[in-house]
OpenMM code with the backbone's topology and positions (N, CA, C; nanometers):
from openmm import Vec3, app, unit

residues = "MET VAL ALA TYR SER PHE THR PHE ASN GLY ARG THR LEU THR ALA LEU LEU PHE LEU THR SER THR THR PHE HIS ILE ALA SER GLY ILE GLU CYS TYR ARG CYS ALA PRO LYS PRO MET PRO THR SER ASN GLN THR GLU LYS ILE GLU MET CYS SER GLN PHE ASP GLY SER SER LYS PHE ARG VAL ASP CYS PRO TYR SER THR PHE CYS MET LYS ARG ASN PHE THR LEU ASN PHE PRO ASP GLY THR ASN ALA MET VAL THR GLU ARG GLY CYS ALA HIS GLN VAL LEU THR TYR LYS ILE LEU VAL LYS GLY LYS TRP GLN ILE VAL ASN ASP VAL LYS GLU GLU ILE TYR GLN GLU GLY CYS HIS ALA GLU ASN ALA GLY GLU VAL ASP LYS PRO SER THR LEU TYR CYS TYR CYS SER GLY ARG LEU CYS ASN THR SER PRO LYS HIS PHE HIS ILE ASN TRP LEU LEU TRP MET GLY SER LEU LEU THR LEU ILE ILE SER LYS VAL ILE ILE".split()
positions = [
    Vec3(-1.8756, 1.5657, 1.5844),
    Vec3(-2.0181, 1.5839, 1.5912),
    Vec3(-2.0451, 1.7252, 1.6401),
    Vec3(-2.1431, 1.7925, 1.5780),
    Vec3(-2.1804, 1.9275, 1.6143),
    Vec3(-2.3286, 1.9277, 1.6484),
    Vec3(-2.3675, 1.9926, 1.7582),
    Vec3(-2.5081, 1.9988, 1.7974),
    Vec3(-2.5572, 2.1427, 1.7856),
    Vec3(-2.6765, 2.1591, 1.7281),
    Vec3(-2.7399, 2.2895, 1.7175),
    Vec3(-2.8741, 2.2817, 1.7883),
    Vec3(-2.9069, 2.3836, 1.8677),
    Vec3(-3.0376, 2.3905, 1.9336),
    Vec3(-3.1095, 2.5142, 1.8856),
    Vec3(-3.2394, 2.5010, 1.8644),
    Vec3(-3.3197, 2.6164, 1.8269),
    Vec3(-3.4593, 2.5966, 1.8830),
    Vec3(-3.5321, 2.7085, 1.9013),
    Vec3(-3.6650, 2.7045, 1.9598),
    Vec3(-3.7677, 2.7271, 1.8510),
    Vec3(-3.8700, 2.6410, 1.8498),
    Vec3(-3.9767, 2.6504, 1.7512),
    Vec3(-4.1081, 2.6242, 1.8241),
    Vec3(-4.1993, 2.7245, 1.8268),
    Vec3(-4.3283, 2.7143, 1.8973),
    Vec3(-4.3113, 2.6708, 2.0428),
    Vec3(-4.2141, 2.7292, 2.1104),
    Vec3(-4.1942, 2.7016, 2.2514),
    Vec3(-4.1208, 2.5717, 2.2802),
    Vec3(-4.0864, 2.4971, 2.1782),
    Vec3(-4.0154, 2.3713, 2.1998),
    Vec3(-3.8706, 2.3866, 2.1554),
    Vec3(-3.7832, 2.3277, 2.2305),
    Vec3(-3.6429, 2.3305, 2.1934),
    Vec3(-3.6107, 2.2028, 2.1172),
    Vec3(-3.5611, 2.2204, 1.9982),
    Vec3(-3.5220, 2.1074, 1.9144),
    Vec3(-3.3707, 2.1057, 1.9030),
    Vec3(-3.3156, 1.9892, 1.9063),
    Vec3(-3.1706, 1.9752, 1.8927),
    Vec3(-3.1418, 1.8929, 1.7681),
    Vec3(-3.0588, 1.9480, 1.6829),
    Vec3(-3.0179, 1.8768, 1.5614),
    Vec3(-2.8713, 1.8406, 1.5753),
    Vec3(-2.8405, 1.7183, 1.5474),
    Vec3(-2.7024, 1.6723, 1.5540),
    Vec3(-2.6493, 1.6588, 1.4123),
    Vec3(-2.5327, 1.7096, 1.3932),
    Vec3(-2.4677, 1.7034, 1.2625),
    Vec3(-2.3402, 1.6221, 1.2763),
    Vec3(-2.3293, 1.5221, 1.1928),
    Vec3(-2.2082, 1.4419, 1.1918),
    Vec3(-2.1242, 1.4852, 1.0731),
    Vec3(-2.0036, 1.5271, 1.1017),
    Vec3(-1.9131, 1.5706, 0.9962),
    Vec3(-1.7975, 1.4733, 0.9876),
    Vec3(-1.7681, 1.4341, 0.8668),
    Vec3(-1.6523, 1.3480, 0.8463),
    Vec3(-1.5661, 1.4080, 0.7367),
    Vec3(-1.4464, 1.3580, 0.7258),
    Vec3(-1.3559, 1.4066, 0.6226),
    Vec3(-1.3751, 1.3312, 0.4915),
    Vec3(-1.4674, 1.2346, 0.4902),
    Vec3(-1.4905, 1.1557, 0.3702),
    Vec3(-1.5769, 1.2343, 0.2733),
    Vec3(-1.5396, 1.2309, 0.1483),
    Vec3(-1.6184, 1.2940, 0.0436),
    Vec3(-1.6997, 1.1863, -0.0254),
    Vec3(-1.8288, 1.2096, -0.0381),
    Vec3(-1.9144, 1.1143, -0.1056),
    Vec3(-1.9446, 1.1659, -0.2449),
    Vec3(-1.9262, 1.0805, -0.3434),
    Vec3(-1.9534, 1.1173, -0.4810),
    Vec3(-2.0878, 1.0601, -0.5208),
    Vec3(-2.1782, 1.1456, -0.5652),
    Vec3(-2.3105, 1.1007, -0.6066),
    Vec3(-2.3008, 1.0303, -0.7405),
    Vec3(-2.2231, 1.0830, -0.8296),
    Vec3(-2.2097, 1.0240, -0.9630),
    Vec3(-2.0834, 0.9396, -0.9695),
    Vec3(-2.0910, 0.8335, -1.0482),
    Vec3(-1.9710, 0.7536, -1.0695),
    Vec3(-1.8922, 0.8169, -1.1834),
    Vec3(-1.7722, 0.7691, -1.2034),
    Vec3(-1.6920, 0.8213, -1.3132),
    Vec3(-1.5515, 0.8497, -1.2687),
    Vec3(-1.4744, 0.8971, -1.3638),
    Vec3(-1.3324, 0.9208, -1.3427),
    Vec3(-1.2905, 1.0355, -1.4339),
    Vec3(-1.1823, 1.1020, -1.4000),
    Vec3(-1.1265, 1.2057, -1.4872),
    Vec3(-1.0044, 1.1461, -1.5564),
    Vec3(-1.0009, 1.1595, -1.6893),
    Vec3(-0.8926, 1.1031, -1.7692),
    Vec3(-0.8379, 1.2096, -1.8641),
    Vec3(-0.7233, 1.1793, -1.9227),
    Vec3(-0.6733, 1.2600, -2.0331),
    Vec3(-0.7322, 1.2046, -2.1619),
    Vec3(-0.7620, 1.2964, -2.2563),
    Vec3(-0.8180, 1.2547, -2.3847),
    Vec3(-0.7438, 1.3253, -2.4969),
    Vec3(-0.6996, 1.2468, -2.5946),
    Vec3(-0.6392, 1.3013, -2.7150),
    Vec3(-0.6471, 1.1948, -2.8230),
    Vec3(-0.6287, 1.2361, -2.9461),
    Vec3(-0.6405, 1.1459, -3.0605),
    Vec3(-0.5227, 1.1695, -3.1546),
    Vec3(-0.5013, 1.0760, -3.2476),
    Vec3(-0.3912, 1.0933, -3.3435),
    Vec3(-0.4055, 1.2184, -3.4293),
    Vec3(-0.5290, 1.2614, -3.4553),
    Vec3(-0.5519, 1.3845, -3.5309),
    Vec3(-0.6657, 1.4609, -3.4653),
    Vec3(-0.6757, 1.5934, -3.4857),
    Vec3(-0.7827, 1.6697, -3.4224),
    Vec3(-0.9191, 1.6190, -3.4689),
    Vec3(-1.0106, 1.6072, -3.3738),
    Vec3(-1.1429, 1.5562, -3.4070),
    Vec3(-1.2498, 1.6447, -3.3443),
    Vec3(-1.3569, 1.6716, -3.4178),
    Vec3(-1.4684, 1.7448, -3.3570),
    Vec3(-1.5469, 1.6507, -3.2651),
    Vec3(-1.6193, 1.7068, -3.1720),
    Vec3(-1.7063, 1.6275, -3.0855),
    Vec3(-1.8501, 1.6705, -3.1102),
    Vec3(-1.9418, 1.6066, -3.0409),
    Vec3(-2.0830, 1.6437, -3.0550),
    Vec3(-2.1084, 1.7830, -2.9989),
    Vec3(-2.0233, 1.8281, -2.9083),
    Vec3(-2.0315, 1.9631, -2.8536),
    Vec3(-1.9543, 2.0565, -2.9478),
    Vec3(-2.0212, 2.1534, -3.0043),
    Vec3(-1.9616, 2.2408, -3.1061),
    Vec3(-1.8435, 2.3236, -3.0552),
    Vec3(-1.8378, 2.3503, -2.9252),
    Vec3(-1.7307, 2.4361, -2.8712),
    Vec3(-1.6099, 2.3548, -2.8259),
    Vec3(-1.6165, 2.2251, -2.8373),
    Vec3(-1.5110, 2.1393, -2.7862),
    Vec3(-1.4509, 2.0564, -2.8990),
    Vec3(-1.3216, 2.0309, -2.8894),
    Vec3(-1.2578, 1.9414, -2.9859),
    Vec3(-1.1601, 1.8519, -2.9124),
    Vec3(-1.1297, 1.7395, -2.9735),
    Vec3(-1.0329, 1.6485, -2.9152),
    Vec3(-0.8953, 1.6872, -2.9682),
    Vec3(-0.8041, 1.7147, -2.8772),
    Vec3(-0.6694, 1.7600, -2.9130),
    Vec3(-0.5857, 1.6437, -2.9667),
    Vec3(-0.4761, 1.6786, -3.0340),
    Vec3(-0.3839, 1.5789, -3.0886),
    Vec3(-0.2894, 1.5281, -2.9794),
    Vec3(-0.2667, 1.3971, -2.9766),
    Vec3(-0.1746, 1.3391, -2.8783),
    Vec3(-0.0304, 1.3832, -2.9017),
    Vec3(0.0031, 1.4173, -3.0250),
    Vec3(0.1397, 1.4635, -3.0511),
    Vec3(0.1679, 1.5968, -2.9810),
    Vec3(0.0625, 1.6674, -2.9409),
    Vec3(0.0770, 1.7942, -2.8687),
    Vec3(0.0528, 1.7772, -2.7187),
    Vec3(0.0370, 1.6543, -2.6722),
    Vec3(0.0006, 1.6270, -2.5330),
    Vec3(0.1037, 1.6825, -2.4359),
    Vec3(0.0542, 1.7618, -2.3392),
    Vec3(0.1419, 1.8196, -2.2377),
    Vec3(0.0840, 1.8053, -2.0967),
    Vec3(-0.0268, 1.7334, -2.0830),
    Vec3(-0.0875, 1.7130, -1.9517),
    Vec3(-0.1666, 1.8316, -1.9009),
    Vec3(-0.1870, 1.9326, -1.9832),
    Vec3(-0.2596, 2.0523, -1.9394),
    Vec3(-0.4107, 2.0257, -1.9343),
    Vec3(-0.4841, 2.1223, -1.8829),
    Vec3(-0.6288, 2.1074, -1.8623),
    Vec3(-0.7062, 2.0886, -1.9926),
    Vec3(-0.6530, 2.1341, -2.1053),
    Vec3(-0.7262, 2.1175, -2.2316),
    Vec3(-0.7352, 1.9716, -2.2749),
    Vec3(-0.6554, 1.8844, -2.2124),
    Vec3(-0.6582, 1.7416, -2.2431),
    Vec3(-0.7417, 1.6627, -2.1416),
    Vec3(-0.7924, 1.7293, -2.0380),
    Vec3(-0.8675, 1.6608, -1.9333),
    Vec3(-1.0150, 1.6495, -1.9710),
    Vec3(-1.0738, 1.5368, -1.9322),
    Vec3(-1.2151, 1.5145, -1.9607),
    Vec3(-1.2761, 1.4323, -1.8474),
    Vec3(-1.4001, 1.4650, -1.8116),
    Vec3(-1.4734, 1.3844, -1.7149),
    Vec3(-1.5356, 1.2675, -1.7886),
    Vec3(-1.5290, 1.1514, -1.7293),
    Vec3(-1.5820, 1.0288, -1.7889),
    Vec3(-1.6916, 0.9739, -1.6974),
    Vec3(-1.8135, 1.0248, -1.7086),
    Vec3(-1.9191, 0.9839, -1.6161),
    Vec3(-1.9608, 0.8379, -1.6316),
    Vec3(-1.9325, 0.7768, -1.7452),
    Vec3(-1.9725, 0.6383, -1.7687),
    Vec3(-1.8526, 0.5452, -1.7763),
    Vec3(-1.7439, 0.5809, -1.7084),
    Vec3(-1.6239, 0.4976, -1.7052),
    Vec3(-1.5688, 0.4926, -1.5640),
    Vec3(-1.5065, 0.3812, -1.5322),
    Vec3(-1.4318, 0.3678, -1.4075),
    Vec3(-1.2838, 0.3456, -1.4377),
    Vec3(-1.2503, 0.3423, -1.5683),
    Vec3(-1.1122, 0.3249, -1.6128),
    Vec3(-1.0778, 0.4291, -1.7185),
    Vec3(-0.9515, 0.4694, -1.7200),
    Vec3(-0.8957, 0.5481, -1.8297),
    Vec3(-0.8248, 0.4508, -1.9240),
    Vec3(-0.8071, 0.4932, -2.0488),
    Vec3(-0.7475, 0.4065, -2.1501),
    Vec3(-0.6364, 0.4810, -2.2226),
    Vec3(-0.5333, 0.4057, -2.2585),
    Vec3(-0.4290, 0.4574, -2.3464),
    Vec3(-0.4018, 0.3479, -2.4483),
    Vec3(-0.4017, 0.3849, -2.5754),
    Vec3(-0.3815, 0.2875, -2.6825),
    Vec3(-0.2626, 0.3311, -2.7661),
    Vec3(-0.1681, 0.2399, -2.7886),
    Vec3(-0.0519, 0.2639, -2.8747),
    Vec3(-0.0554, 0.1635, -2.9886),
    Vec3(-0.0349, 0.2119, -3.1088),
    Vec3(-0.0251, 0.1204, -3.2221),
    Vec3(0.0685, 0.1805, -3.3258),
    Vec3(0.1149, 0.0952, -3.4148),
    Vec3(0.2093, 0.1379, -3.5178),
    Vec3(0.1405, 0.1354, -3.6526),
    Vec3(0.1556, 0.2442, -3.7269),
    Vec3(0.1066, 0.2495, -3.8640),
    Vec3(0.2233, 0.2205, -3.9567),
    Vec3(0.2053, 0.1228, -4.0434),
    Vec3(0.3078, 0.0879, -4.1411),
    Vec3(0.2683, 0.1466, -4.2762),
    Vec3(0.3571, 0.2245, -4.3354),
    Vec3(0.3291, 0.2898, -4.4633),
    Vec3(0.3904, 0.2103, -4.5784),
    Vec3(0.3339, 0.2241, -4.6985),
    Vec3(0.3829, 0.1487, -4.8150),
    Vec3(0.5311, 0.1702, -4.8455),
    Vec3(0.5847, 0.2871, -4.8097),
    Vec3(0.7259, 0.3133, -4.8396),
    Vec3(0.8210, 0.2494, -4.7381),
    Vec3(0.7660, 0.1702, -4.6439),
    Vec3(0.8492, 0.1016, -4.5459),
    Vec3(0.8665, 0.1766, -4.4155),
    Vec3(0.8236, 0.3010, -4.4085),
    Vec3(0.8337, 0.3766, -4.2838),
    Vec3(0.7137, 0.3424, -4.1957),
    Vec3(0.7264, 0.3766, -4.0694),
    Vec3(0.6142, 0.3561, -3.9790),
    Vec3(0.6087, 0.4692, -3.8777),
    Vec3(0.4958, 0.4767, -3.8098),
    Vec3(0.4763, 0.5809, -3.7087),
    Vec3(0.4052, 0.5210, -3.5887),
    Vec3(0.4538, 0.5548, -3.4688),
    Vec3(0.3884, 0.5131, -3.3452),
    Vec3(0.2751, 0.6120, -3.3178),
    Vec3(0.1557, 0.5613, -3.2948),
    Vec3(0.0380, 0.6450, -3.2748),
    Vec3(-0.0174, 0.6181, -3.1356),
    Vec3(-0.0589, 0.7249, -3.0670),
    Vec3(-0.1152, 0.7136, -2.9325),
    Vec3(-0.2535, 0.7761, -2.9303),
    Vec3(-0.3403, 0.7170, -2.8505),
    Vec3(-0.4737, 0.7705, -2.8254),
    Vec3(-0.5018, 0.7548, -2.6760),
    Vec3(-0.5618, 0.8564, -2.6147),
    Vec3(-0.5973, 0.8518, -2.4735),
    Vec3(-0.7445, 0.8869, -2.4588),
    Vec3(-0.8068, 0.8340, -2.3547),
    Vec3(-0.9457, 0.8700, -2.3302),
    Vec3(-1.0094, 0.7853, -2.2220),
    Vec3(-1.1425, 0.7903, -2.2190),
    Vec3(-1.2225, 0.7125, -2.1260),
    Vec3(-1.2373, 0.5716, -2.1824),
    Vec3(-1.2302, 0.4719, -2.0961),
    Vec3(-1.2556, 0.3350, -2.1407),
    Vec3(-1.4046, 0.3223, -2.1711),
    Vec3(-1.4368, 0.2537, -2.2793),
    Vec3(-1.5769, 0.2356, -2.3181),
    Vec3(-1.6376, 0.1263, -2.2310),
    Vec3(-1.7227, 0.1681, -2.1375),
    Vec3(-1.7807, 0.0746, -2.0421),
    Vec3(-1.9324, 0.0849, -2.0331),
    Vec3(-1.9944, 0.1701, -2.1105),
    Vec3(-2.1376, 0.1930, -2.0935),
    Vec3(-2.2183, 0.1168, -2.1974),
    Vec3(-2.3248, 0.0564, -2.1511),
    Vec3(-2.4230, -0.0061, -2.2376),
    Vec3(-2.5491, 0.0792, -2.2245),
    Vec3(-2.5887, 0.1448, -2.3325),
    Vec3(-2.7049, 0.2335, -2.3302),
    Vec3(-2.8230, 0.1644, -2.3966),
    Vec3(-2.9348, 0.1662, -2.3292),
    Vec3(-3.0563, 0.1069, -2.3845),
    Vec3(-3.1776, 0.1812, -2.3294),
    Vec3(-3.2949, 0.1522, -2.3837),
    Vec3(-3.4184, 0.2162, -2.3392),
    Vec3(-3.5088, 0.1129, -2.2742),
    Vec3(-3.5815, 0.1590, -2.1701),
    Vec3(-3.6820, 0.0757, -2.1064),
    Vec3(-3.8135, 0.1529, -2.1009),
    Vec3(-3.9207, 0.0802, -2.0993),
    Vec3(-4.0532, 0.1408, -2.0939),
    Vec3(-4.0993, 0.1434, -1.9491),
    Vec3(-4.1187, 0.2651, -1.8948),
    Vec3(-4.1619, 0.2822, -1.7575),
    Vec3(-4.2890, 0.3664, -1.7578),
    Vec3(-4.3989, 0.3069, -1.7117),
    Vec3(-4.5287, 0.3754, -1.7044),
    Vec3(-4.5649, 0.4404, -1.8373),
    Vec3(-4.5415, 0.3669, -1.9466),
    Vec3(-4.5798, 0.4139, -2.0792),
    Vec3(-4.4841, 0.5122, -2.1445),
    Vec3(-4.3706, 0.5403, -2.0804),
    Vec3(-4.2726, 0.6338, -2.1371),
    Vec3(-4.1362, 0.5666, -2.1449),
    Vec3(-4.0662, 0.5932, -2.2551),
    Vec3(-3.9334, 0.5372, -2.2732),
    Vec3(-3.8318, 0.6181, -2.1944),
    Vec3(-3.7449, 0.5480, -2.1233),
    Vec3(-3.6366, 0.6115, -2.0487),
    Vec3(-3.5045, 0.5506, -2.0930),
    Vec3(-3.4042, 0.6354, -2.1037),
    Vec3(-3.2699, 0.5893, -2.1413),
    Vec3(-3.1971, 0.5431, -2.0156),
    Vec3(-3.1360, 0.4270, -2.0245),
    Vec3(-3.0583, 0.3708, -1.9150),
    Vec3(-2.9133, 0.3587, -1.9615),
    Vec3(-2.8211, 0.4117, -1.8821),
    Vec3(-2.6779, 0.3990, -1.9080),
    Vec3(-2.6209, 0.3055, -1.8023),
    Vec3(-2.5922, 0.1833, -1.8412),
    Vec3(-2.5441, 0.0810, -1.7508),
    Vec3(-2.3927, 0.0688, -1.7655),
    Vec3(-2.3184, 0.1105, -1.6626),
    Vec3(-2.1720, 0.1043, -1.6652),
    Vec3(-2.1275, -0.0349, -1.6238),
    Vec3(-2.0557, -0.1011, -1.7130),
    Vec3(-2.0050, -0.2364, -1.6885),
    Vec3(-1.8633, -0.2271, -1.6320),
    Vec3(-1.8526, -0.2314, -1.5004),
    Vec3(-1.7233, -0.2129, -1.4343),
    Vec3(-1.6298, -0.3320, -1.4517),
    Vec3(-1.6843, -0.4505, -1.4771),
    Vec3(-1.6016, -0.5710, -1.4827),
    Vec3(-1.5412, -0.5972, -1.6205),
    Vec3(-1.5632, -0.5108, -1.7173),
    Vec3(-1.5153, -0.5327, -1.8538),
    Vec3(-1.3624, -0.5305, -1.8612),
    Vec3(-1.2985, -0.4381, -1.7899),
    Vec3(-1.1534, -0.4216, -1.7997),
    Vec3(-1.0858, -0.4554, -1.6679),
    Vec3(-0.9579, -0.4857, -1.6785),
    Vec3(-0.8728, -0.5024, -1.5623),
    Vec3(-0.7576, -0.4045, -1.5749),
    Vec3(-0.7058, -0.3633, -1.4608),
    Vec3(-0.5915, -0.2716, -1.4584),
    Vec3(-0.4713, -0.3379, -1.5270),
    Vec3(-0.4055, -0.2631, -1.6147),
    Vec3(-0.2868, -0.3152, -1.6812),
    Vec3(-0.2968, -0.3053, -1.8320),
    Vec3(-0.2016, -0.3679, -1.9008),
    Vec3(-0.1919, -0.3589, -2.0465),
    Vec3(-0.2029, -0.4965, -2.1102),
    Vec3(-0.2566, -0.4987, -2.2316),
    Vec3(-0.2572, -0.6215, -2.3100),
    Vec3(-0.2423, -0.5868, -2.4579),
    Vec3(-0.1793, -0.6781, -2.5296),
    Vec3(-0.1534, -0.6572, -2.6722),
    Vec3(-0.2585, -0.7305, -2.7549),
    Vec3(-0.2970, -0.6678, -2.8633),
    Vec3(-0.3904, -0.7279, -2.9579),
    Vec3(-0.3201, -0.7421, -3.0921),
    Vec3(-0.3390, -0.8532, -3.1604),
    Vec3(-0.2768, -0.8834, -3.2901),
    Vec3(-0.1251, -0.8991, -3.2797),
    Vec3(-0.0728, -0.9281, -3.1627),
    Vec3(0.0719, -0.9444, -3.1470),
    Vec3(0.1184, -1.0675, -3.2230),
    Vec3(0.2205, -1.0528, -3.3016),
    Vec3(0.2772, -1.1633, -3.3757),
    Vec3(0.2121, -1.1907, -3.5098),
    Vec3(0.1047, -1.1187, -3.5412),
    Vec3(0.0403, -1.1368, -3.6707),
    Vec3(0.1073, -1.0447, -3.7714),
    Vec3(0.1629, -1.1025, -3.8765),
    Vec3(0.2437, -1.0271, -3.9719),
    Vec3(0.1601, -0.9266, -4.0506),
    Vec3(0.0397, -0.9653, -4.0920),
    Vec3(-0.0389, -0.8784, -4.1794),
    Vec3(-0.1230, -0.7743, -4.1050),
    Vec3(-0.1238, -0.7778, -3.9720),
    Vec3(-0.2013, -0.6814, -3.8940),
    Vec3(-0.1094, -0.6076, -3.7981),
    Vec3(-0.1263, -0.4759, -3.7857),
    Vec3(-0.0442, -0.4038, -3.6880),
    Vec3(-0.0896, -0.4397, -3.5465),
    Vec3(0.0053, -0.4509, -3.4565),
    Vec3(-0.0299, -0.4827, -3.3183),
    Vec3(-0.0653, -0.3545, -3.2435),
    Vec3(-0.1520, -0.3711, -3.1460),
    Vec3(-0.2006, -0.2591, -3.0673),
    Vec3(-0.1848, -0.2924, -2.9198),
    Vec3(-0.1366, -0.1962, -2.8419),
    Vec3(-0.1228, -0.2131, -2.6981),
    Vec3(-0.2299, -0.1290, -2.6296),
    Vec3(-0.3187, -0.1954, -2.5564),
    Vec3(-0.4234, -0.1278, -2.4800),
    Vec3(-0.3847, -0.1301, -2.3334),
    Vec3(-0.3893, -0.0127, -2.2680),
    Vec3(-0.3603, -0.0033, -2.1253),
    Vec3(-0.4787, 0.0614, -2.0554),
    Vec3(-0.5193, 0.0029, -1.9423),
    Vec3(-0.6317, 0.0532, -1.8644),
    Vec3(-0.5856, 0.0778, -1.7218),
    Vec3(-0.6306, 0.1893, -1.6648),
    Vec3(-0.5943, 0.2230, -1.5275),
    Vec3(-0.7145, 0.2904, -1.4612),
    Vec3(-0.7212, 0.2819, -1.3283),
    Vec3(-0.8396, 0.3303, -1.2579),
    Vec3(-0.8143, 0.4522, -1.1697),
    Vec3(-0.6993, 0.5137, -1.1798),
    Vec3(-0.6708, 0.6332, -1.1003),
    Vec3(-0.7028, 0.7604, -1.1781),
    Vec3(-0.7276, 0.8673, -1.1071),
    Vec3(-0.7568, 0.9963, -1.1697),
    Vec3(-0.6385, 1.0406, -1.2556),
    Vec3(-0.6656, 1.0711, -1.3825),
    Vec3(-0.5653, 1.1188, -1.4786),
    Vec3(-0.4466, 1.0220, -1.4896),
    Vec3(-0.4733, 0.8946, -1.4798),
    Vec3(-0.3659, 0.7948, -1.4781),
    Vec3(-0.3133, 0.7597, -1.6166),
    Vec3(-0.3825, 0.7989, -1.7233),
    Vec3(-0.3404, 0.7569, -1.8576),
    Vec3(-0.2409, 0.8528, -1.9216),
    Vec3(-0.1609, 0.9170, -1.8402),
    Vec3(-0.0576, 1.0054, -1.8920),
    Vec3(0.0822, 0.9501, -1.8731),
    Vec3(0.1026, 0.8774, -1.7666),
    Vec3(0.2356, 0.8426, -1.7203),
    Vec3(0.3198, 0.7700, -1.8241),
    Vec3(0.4147, 0.8412, -1.8843),
    Vec3(0.5002, 0.7730, -1.9800),
    Vec3(0.5852, 0.6661, -1.9129),
    Vec3(0.6228, 0.6839, -1.7864),
    Vec3(0.7049, 0.5844, -1.7177),
    Vec3(0.6262, 0.4550, -1.7007),
    Vec3(0.5033, 0.4657, -1.6523),
    Vec3(0.4195, 0.3478, -1.6289),
    Vec3(0.3952, 0.2732, -1.7586),
    Vec3(0.3550, 0.3448, -1.8605),
    Vec3(0.3243, 0.2800, -1.9861),
    Vec3(0.4515, 0.2428, -2.0626),
    Vec3(0.5587, 0.3169, -2.0409),
    Vec3(0.6839, 0.2872, -2.1102),
    Vec3(0.7375, 0.1504, -2.0670),
    Vec3(0.7302, 0.1218, -1.9379),
    Vec3(0.7767, -0.0073, -1.8879),
    Vec3(0.6920, -0.1184, -1.9479),
    Vec3(0.5588, -0.0999, -1.9488),
    Vec3(0.4714, -0.2008, -2.0076),
    Vec3(0.4976, -0.2151, -2.1567),
    Vec3(0.5257, -0.1051, -2.2233),
    Vec3(0.5542, -0.1085, -2.3665),
    Vec3(0.6815, -0.1894, -2.3921),
    Vec3(0.7843, -0.1677, -2.3110),
    Vec3(0.9085, -0.2438, -2.3267),
    Vec3(0.8848, -0.3926, -2.3032),
    Vec3(0.8077, -0.4260, -2.2007),
    Vec3(0.7766, -0.5665, -2.1751),
    Vec3(0.6998, -0.6263, -2.2918),
    Vec3(0.6048, -0.5516, -2.3437),
    Vec3(0.5243, -0.5985, -2.4565),
    Vec3(0.6112, -0.6185, -2.5803),
    Vec3(0.6976, -0.5225, -2.6085),
    Vec3(0.7847, -0.5333, -2.7261),
    Vec3(0.8821, -0.6508, -2.7100),
    Vec3(0.9320, -0.6726, -2.5882),
    Vec3(1.0196, -0.7860, -2.5637),
    Vec3(0.9472, -0.9178, -2.5867),
    Vec3(0.8229, -0.9265, -2.5418),
    Vec3(0.7434, -1.0478, -2.5641),
    Vec3(0.7177, -1.0687, -2.7118),
    Vec3(0.6865, -0.9611, -2.7824),
    Vec3(0.6608, -0.9696, -2.9260),
    Vec3(0.7867, -1.0150, -3.0002),
    Vec3(0.9006, -0.9592, -2.9651),
    Vec3(1.0268, -0.9967, -3.0283),
    Vec3(1.0585, -1.1445, -3.0026),
    Vec3(1.0366, -1.1885, -2.8798),
    Vec3(1.0588, -1.3297, -2.8463),
    Vec3(0.9683, -1.4198, -2.9290),
    Vec3(0.8429, -1.3810, -2.9452),
    Vec3(0.7480, -1.4583, -3.0244),
    Vec3(0.7917, -1.4653, -3.1704),
    Vec3(0.8337, -1.3536, -3.2253),
    Vec3(0.8773, -1.3505, -3.3660),
    Vec3(1.0015, -1.4352, -3.3840),
    Vec3(1.0984, -1.4228, -3.2937),
    Vec3(1.2226, -1.5012, -3.3029),
    Vec3(1.1916, -1.6497, -3.2935),
    Vec3(1.1020, -1.6870, -3.2025),
    Vec3(1.0696, -1.8293, -3.1857),
    Vec3(1.0031, -1.8850, -3.3113),
    Vec3(0.9229, -1.8037, -3.3815),
    Vec3(0.8591, -1.8492, -3.5060),
    Vec3(0.9622, -1.8612, -3.6171),
    Vec3(1.0612, -1.7744, -3.6198),
    Vec3(1.1655, -1.7774, -3.7226),
    Vec3(1.2547, -1.8986, -3.7030),
    Vec3(1.2888, -1.9279, -3.5790),
    Vec3(1.3785, -2.0391, -3.5469),
    Vec3(1.3076, -2.1719, -3.5724),
    Vec3(1.1828, -2.1819, -3.5400),
    Vec3(1.1077, -2.3070, -3.5567),
    Vec3(1.0670, -2.3232, -3.6964),
] * unit.nanometer
topology = app.Topology()
chain = topology.addChain("A")
for resn in residues:
    res = topology.addResidue(resn, chain)
    for name in ("N", "CA", "C"):
        topology.addAtom(name, app.Element.getBySymbol(name[0]), res)
């Protein structure tokens, strides 16, 4: 606590200042890595989304996510007609905002409602075991720049692939 005294019109006023080491954030949000399977333009003419195949964790891949409390990493496999396939990765902000307009005193205002309960920390597979659809692994994390860690996601990927293999084998045997 710090106290300051000053005189104003013959009166001594004392102001007390409480200082803490806690940082308060006025805006919600998180910083995540963002990249896509191919270069993509954004609504901002000076900015583009970099390719994940070039991902190196540098600042050009960082993005502020004011309407997210989670980062996302998505892995999926593209199967080509010639029998080859490619593993594709995408990183970015988790989609958590519901945007709508309300009428306040005769004027429309935009409301951005962040739905924090939509995702849970961790990974889940979509379309796993479906032969005609490629499976996709979605991973969500809530730490700053957390959607980069190949070790974290690699372990989950191995667990997911093991589960998928077990499911396929069990269908073949039965």
